[in-house]
N, C-alpha and C positions, 0 to 999 in steps of 0.2 A: 804305652806303658812297660816299664823296663822288665821284661820277662816276669810277667805276672809279679812284679815288683819282688823279685827273688822268692818266689814261689811261697809265698806268706811267711817270709822272714826266714827261710832255710838257710839262705849264705851266711848272715851273719851269727847265726847260732851255732854254724859248724865251727867258728872260728872262737867263740866266747867260752865253749869248755876247756879246748886246750889253754887258752890265754889265763883262765881260772886255775888250772892245774899248774901251771908256770908260775903262778904267784902274781900275776897281772890282774888283780881283782879289779881294780877301777876300769880298764879298758874291757876287761870281760862284763862287767855290768852296765856299760854304756852299749855295747853290742847287744846284750839281752833286751835294753829299752828299745834300740832300734829295731830288733827283731819283732818285738811286741807289736810296735805301730805298723809296721809292715805288714804284719797280719792281721789287724783292724782294717788297714787300706784295702787288703784285698779280699776281705771277708772270710778267713781262716787259712787254712793249709794242711800239710801232712800232720796227722796226730803226734806223730813223735816228735815234732817240733815243739808244740805245746808242752808237751811231758818233758824234754829237755830244758823249755823255758822254766817250767815249775821247779823242777829240781834245783837250777841254778841259782833263781832269785832267792829262794829261802837262803843261800850262801854269802849272797852279795848285799852290798850296801843300797838299802830302798832309793836313799836321795840320789846316789850315781845313777840307778837303773833309771829312775825318772828323767835325769838330764840326759841319758841316751835316748830317751822317747823324743826328744827334739832334734836329734840328729838328722840330717838329709842323708840321701843314700851315698851322695860323694863324703860327705863326713865319716860316713860307715865305713866306706873303702878305704879312706886314709887312716881311719883308726887300725883297721885290719893289716894294711900295708907296712905301717910303723912298727906295729908290735910284733909281726912276721919277721922283719928285718931285726928286731933286737933279739927275738927268741933263737931264729936259725942262723943269723951272721949273713944271709943272703939277700939278693933282690929276685929271685927267680920266681916268687911267689905271685900269682896273678889275682889278687883279691878283688878287683872290679868283675871278674868272672864269677867269682864265688858268692858276690853280693847282687849280681842280676844287672849288671850297668851295661 
């Protein structure tokens, strides 16, 4: 299993907040959905992750969050990578490490 499936969604949720703050709510919502699925697959994770997911979920489109629940880990990594490049203009981010691949 990929590093405990990113410690119960910890990787994707670390990026969802900054994407939401930067105005990329679709990407944030997909990552919230992916993080929720990872938490279910590993049977939980750190409490702060669930708190962050709950805080983000109320601000994001429910249909897009649900679509994110169907992302594979590789698709979540790609979502983070594309967004990080768009926000920072750099390719130095290693999203694969952040989402547990």
